C-alpha positions, 0 to 999 in steps of 0.5 A: 744245357745248364742253367747258372745263375749270378746271385749272392743270398743277401739279395732277396730276389736271388734267393727267391729264383734259388728256392724256385728252382730247387723246389722244382728240381731244376739243375744250375750253377750258383755263381757268387758275384762279390759287390766288397770286390765290385765284381758286378761292376767289371766288364766280365759281368757286364756281359751277363747283365750290362745293368751291373745288378743281380740276379742274371742268368745264363742258359746256354747262349740266352742271357737274362736280368731282373728277377721277375722276368727271370721266374717267368722264364723258369716257370714257362721253360722247364719241365714239371712246374705246376700251372698255379705257379704261373698260370696259363690263363691269361687274366690270371696270369695278367693278376700275377703281373700286377702284383709283380709291378706293384711289388717293385714301385711299393714293397720293395722300395720301402722295405729294401731302404729301411733294412739298409738304412736302419741296420745293413749300411755299417757292414758295408762302411756307411753309417746308420740313418735313422731319419731316413729309415724312419720315413722307408718305414712309413712305405713299408707299413703302407705296403703291408697294409696293402698286402693284409687287406687288398692282395689277400682278400678272398678264401685262399692262403696266398696273393689273390684269393689263390689256394696255391702259391704262385711266384708273386707269393715266393718273390714277395715273402722273400722280400719281407724276410729281409726284415729278419736282420733288422733287430726282433723288436723293430721287426715285431712293431712293423709286422705284428699288426697284420695277422694274415701276412704273417700267417701268408709268409708261414704258408709260402714257407711251408709250402716251399720247404725244406728249401726256404728255410735252407736259403734263408738260413744264410740270413738268420746266420748274419742277423745272429752277428749283428750288434746294432746300436743305434747309437754306435753303429755295428763294432768293428769286430761284428763288422769283420765277422758279418763280412766273412759270412757275407763273403761266402755268397758274395752278399749284396743288395739291390738299390732301386731309387726309381723316380715316380714322378710322371709315371702314371701318364706314362703309362697312360700314354704308352698304353693307348698308343699301342691300343691304337697301333693295333686297332684295339677298339676301347673308350678311353675314360679320362681320370682328373688327377687335379680333382682328385678323381683317382682316389674317389670310391667309384674309381677305387672300385676299378684300381683299389690302389688309386692309381692309373691306368686301369681297365675294366 
């Protein structure tokens, strides 16, 4: 049974999955889904992914969506995938999950909306929103700093101090590569302070080439057509040419507007309930958000992100 990937290559998560498959020699059929035509909202596609987003896969009768879940499935289901991509050691695996969970509510939130508001909106009938882009850039820069000073700590070249890449490296680097679309001066301003991040991007690229460059060639082709000026946006000729490029791969991007308020409380409650349900002995240590105990040096030894929950 041949793997089917419902995809478009302007999507960072889609690119990560395609690169992973090509690198590991996994045979697949890439099925392009057009956002311009609303194909992701059709009843036919919603049988594949009821959420109406990309990517999604079909493997025989099995359907799966959400890129991190797909990468985990691929790493576990196909032979020849080295252990470092998704370690069998449960503690190493849990660390990979911590990066992936962090990714969607931090790096991705800043990057997706920054690129959309700074560059991509006019291609889909909207207007540039530089004020919103400036807000998005703050979260993006904060996330890059976390990667530079926390996730890339250690002797290895990759996340978590590893010496070989994991699915987390591929997912996060594909995310950051979307900055290739924005004006070079903006990209350099955002990335240049983070030397370890820049080297890590290059190391991940080298570790997955030639497939990394092949799949990202689409982004570079699109970038070459974008002559965005903050005062006028995208001219009609550029818009038409860019739409032609997008149509090759039926381009879109994921839009996540997660409401993060109260998420820590939900996580705490759900974990305690699960522990009680399964009879797992534990000591519950209450952290006062009101008193700012989650920001203290003592707590940040446990969780440098300054959030609940965490365990030791």
